[in-house]
C-alpha positions in Angstrom: 7.5 -6.3 26.3 7.7 -2.5 26.9 7.1 0.2 24.4 10.8 1.1 24.1 11.7 -2.5 23.3 8.8 -3.0 20.9 9.4 0.3 19.0 10.1 0.0 15.3 11.1 2.5 12.6 8.9 2.3 9.5 9.1 3.9 6.1 6.0 4.0 3.9 6.1 5.3 0.4 3.0 7.0 -1.0 1.8 7.6 2.5 0.2 11.1 2.3 -3.3 9.7 1.6 -5.3 6.5 1.3 -4.1 3.2 2.8 -0.5 4.5 3.0 -1.5 7.3 5.4 -3.8 4.8 7.2 -0.8 2.5 7.9 1.4 5.4 9.0 -1.3 6.5 11.4 -1.8 3.0 12.8 1.9 2.4 13.3 2.4 5.7 15.0 -0.7 5.2 17.3 1.1 2.1 18.6 4.3 4.0 19.4 6.3 3.2 16.3 8.3 5.9 14.5 7.3 6.5 10.9 8.6 8.4 7.8 5.8 9.4 5.4 6.5 10.5 1.9 4.8 12.1 -1.1 5.7 13.9 -4.3 5.3 17.4 -3.0 6.0 19.3 0.2 2.4 20.5 0.2 1.0 16.9 0.3 3.6 15.8 2.9 2.7 18.7 5.2 -1.0 18.1 4.8 -0.5 14.4 5.7 1.4 15.3 8.8 -1.4 17.6 9.9 -4.0 14.9 9.3 -1.9 12.3 11.3 -1.4 14.8 14.1 0.4 14.1 17.4 0.6 10.4 18.3 2.8 8.3 20.6 5.2 7.5 17.8 7.3 10.2 16.0 6.2 10.9 12.5 8.4 12.8 10.0 7.8 13.7 6.4 10.0 13.6 3.3 9.4 14.6 -0.3 10.2 11.7 -2.6 9.5 10.8 -6.2 9.6 7.0 -6.1 10.5 6.7 -9.8 13.9 8.2 -8.9 16.2 5.8 -7.2 18.4 8.5 -5.8 15.4 10.1 -4.0 14.5 6.7 -2.6 18.1 6.4 -1.3 17.7 9.8 0.3 14.4 8.6 1.9 16.3 5.7 3.4 19.1 7.9 4.6 16.7 10.3 6.3 15.0 7.5 8.1 18.3 5.8 9.1 19.8 9.1 10.4 16.6 10.1 12.2 15.8 6.8 13.9 19.0 4.8 13.7 17.9 2.3 11.1 14.8 1.0 9.3 13.0 -2.0 10.6 10.0 -2.0 8.1 9.9 -0.6 4.6 6.5 -0.6 2.8 6.4 0.0 -0.9 2.9 1.4 -1.2 3.2 4.2 -3.8 1.2 3.3 -6.9 -1.2 4.7 -9.4 -4.5 3.0 -10.6 -6.5 4.1 -13.6 -9.4 1.6 -13.9 -12.1 3.2 -16.1 -10.8 2.1 -19.6 -10.4 -1.1 -21.5 -6.8 -1.8 -22.7 -7.3 -0.3 -26.2 -9.0 2.8 -24.8 -6.5 3.6 -22.1 -4.8 6.9 -23.0 -1.0 6.4 -23.7 -0.1 9.0 -21.0 -2.0 7.0 -18.4 -0.2 3.8 -19.4 3.1 5.7 -19.1 2.1 7.0 -15.7 1.1 3.6 -14.3 4.2 1.9 -15.7 6.4 4.8 -14.6 5.2 4.8 -10.9 4.1 1.3 -10.1 7.0 -0.7 -11.4 10.1 1.5 -10.7 8.7 2.7 -7.4 8.5 -0.8 -5.9 11.6 -2.2 -7.6 13.9 0.7 -6.8 12.4 1.0 -3.3 13.0 -2.7 -2.7 16.6 -2.5 -3.9 17.4 0.5 -1.6 15.7 -1.2 1.4 17.3 -4.5 0.7 20.8 -3.0 0.5 20.3 -1.0 3.7 18.7 -3.8 5.6 21.3 -6.3 4.5 24.0 -4.0 5.8 22.3 -3.6 9.2 21.5 -7.3 9.3 17.7 -7.3 9.6 14.5 -5.8 8.3 11.2 -6.5 6.6 10.2 -5.3 3.1 6.5 -5.3 2.2 5.2 -4.7 -1.3 1.6 -3.6 -1.6 0.0 -5.5 -4.5 -3.6 -5.2 -5.7 -6.1 -6.4 -8.2 -4.6 -8.5 -10.9 -1.6 -9.6 -8.9 -2.9 -13.2 -8.7 -3.8 -13.2 -12.4 -7.5 -12.4 -11.9 -9.3 -10.2 -14.4 -11.7 -7.3 -13.7 -12.9 -4.9 -16.3 -10.8 -1.7 -16.5 -7.8 -2.9 -14.5 -5.8 -4.7 -17.2 -2.9 -2.3 -17.4 -2.8 -1.6 -13.6 -3.2 -5.4 -13.0 -0.3 -6.1 -15.3 2.0 -4.0 -13.2 0.8 -5.7 -10.0 1.1 -9.2 -11.5 4.7 -8.4 -12.5 5.4 -7.0 -9.0 4.1 -10.2 -7.4 6.7 -12.2 -9.4 9.4 -9.6 -8.5 8.5 -9.9 -4.8 8.7 -13.7 -4.9 12.1 -13.5 -6.6 13.4 -10.9 -4.2 12.4 -13.1 -1.2 14.4 -16.0 -2.7 17.5 -13.8 -3.3 17.4 -12.4 0.2 17.1 -15.8 1.9 19.6 -16.1 4.7 20.4 -12.4 4.9 18.1 -11.6 7.9 15.9 -9.6 5.5 12.4 -10.9 4.7 9.9 -9.9 2.1 6.1 -9.9 2.3 3.5 -9.5 -0.4 0.4 -7.6 0.7 -3.1 -7.8 -0.8 -5.1 -5.1 1.1 -8.4 -5.8 -0.6 -10.7 -3.2 -2.1 -10.5 0.0 -0.1 -12.5 3.2 -0.6 -9.8 5.8 -1.2 -9.7 9.2 -2.9 -8.7 7.5 -6.1 -11.7 5.2 -6.0 -14.0 8.2 -5.4 -12.4 10.1 -8.2 -13.0 7.4 -10.7 -16.5 6.8 -9.6 -17.2 10.4 -10.3 -15.5 10.2 -13.7 -17.6 7.3 -14.8 -20.9 7.5 -12.8 -22.8 5.2 -15.1 -20.4 2.3 -14.6 -20.3 3.0 -10.8 -24.1 2.9 -10.6 -24.2 -0.5 -12.3 -21.7 -2.1 -10.1 -22.3 -0.2 -6.8 -24.4 -2.8 -5.1 -21.9 -5.6 -5.8 -18.8 -3.5 -5.0 -20.4 -2.2 -1.7 -20.3 -5.8 -0.4 -16.5 -6.1 -1.0 -15.0 -2.7 -0.2 -13.8 -1.6 3.2 -12.6 1.7 4.8 -9.0 2.5 5.4 -9.5 2.6 9.2 -11.0 -1.0 9.0 -8.1 -2.6 7.1 -5.1 -0.7 8.5 -5.1 -2.3 12.0 -5.2 -5.8 10.5 -2.3 -5.1 8.1 -0.2 -3.5 10.8 -0.8 -6.5 13.1 0.3 -8.8 10.3 3.3 -6.8 9.3 4.6 -6.7 12.9 4.1 -10.4 13.4 5.4 -11.4 9.9 8.1 -14.0 10.0 7.7 -16.2 6.8 9.9 -14.9 4.0 7.9 -14.6 0.7 4.5 -15.1 2.3 1.4 -13.1 1.5 -0.8 -11.0 3.8 -4.3 -10.9 2.5 -7.3 -9.0 3.9 -10.0 -9.9 1.4 -9.7 -13.7 1.2 -11.8 -16.0 -1.0 -13.7 -17.2 2.1 -14.5 -13.6 3.2 -15.7 -12.7 -0.3 -18.0 -15.8 -0.4 -19.4 -15.1 3.1 -20.1 -11.5 2.2 -21.9 -12.3 -1.0 -23.9 -15.0 0.8 -24.8 -12.6 3.6 -25.8 -9.9 1.1 -28.7 -12.2 0.0 -30.5 -11.7 3.4 -29.1 -8.4 4.7 -28.1 -5.2 2.9 -24.6 -4.1 4.0 -24.2 -0.5 5.3 -23.4 1.8 2.5 -19.7 2.4 2.2 -19.8 5.3 -0.3 -22.3 7.7 1.2 -19.7 9.5 3.4 -17.9 10.5 0.2 -20.9 12.1 -1.4 -21.5 9.2 -3.9 
C-alpha cells in the first residue's frame, strides 16, 4: 500500500511533551498527519520545533482539555485541515505521585480530577460524535498505573482517575458498537518523562530507595512510541487493551536483573 493510501490524520491531546510528543513524532515520521495540542501557545510552538520537519504534516493547536468547547475546536481544526480524523488519542493527564492519600494537597487533587477525567471524557465525546458522523475512526484512551486496580505507594488519587477511565473506556466501546468507531485502552508502561524527573527531584530520598527496582521497569519515550503506534495503526478489536509492560515482561526483567544490571535509565536526566 502506498504512502498516500496509508496516510492517517491523528489528533493527540497533551502532546507537547512526554509520550504524547513521542507518539506525534512517530506518527509523523511514518507520513501521517498530526495535530498536537497543549495549554499554551508557547508550549505548542516549542513542541513543533522539537518535532521538526517530517514526512507527515504536523500542526499545533492550543487546547485546555477540561473545556469541551476547546476540544470541539480541536476536532474542527483537524477536520478542516486534513479532511477528517482517523485516530484520536486522549493522552493529556496529570500525575502527582509523591504523597499518600491523606497528605495530598487539596489543590493537587483538584488538578488531577480536573484534567484527567474531563479531558478524556469530553475528548472521547467530541471524537465519538465526529467519527460517528464520518462513519469511521479509532479513539484511544491512555491509561496508567492503577487502571487495573493495582496499588503503588503515592499513586492512589491518580490511580483512582485512571481506574475510572478504564471503566469509562469499556463502556464507551460497548455504546459505540456497530457505528464504525472503535475504542482502545492503552497502558504505555512506566516511561521516563519530565514529570517523572520532576517528582524524583522533589523527593530524592524516596527516589534513591526505589531507583534500582524502578530502573528495571521504566523505558524511554523513543523505545515505547514505535510499539504503541504500530499497535494503534493495526488495532481492530473494539474495547481491547494495548499494553507495553506486560506481566511476563515485568517478570523477565526482574529475573534478568538478578544476573545482569540493566543500563541506567535516569542518568541522561541528571539524576
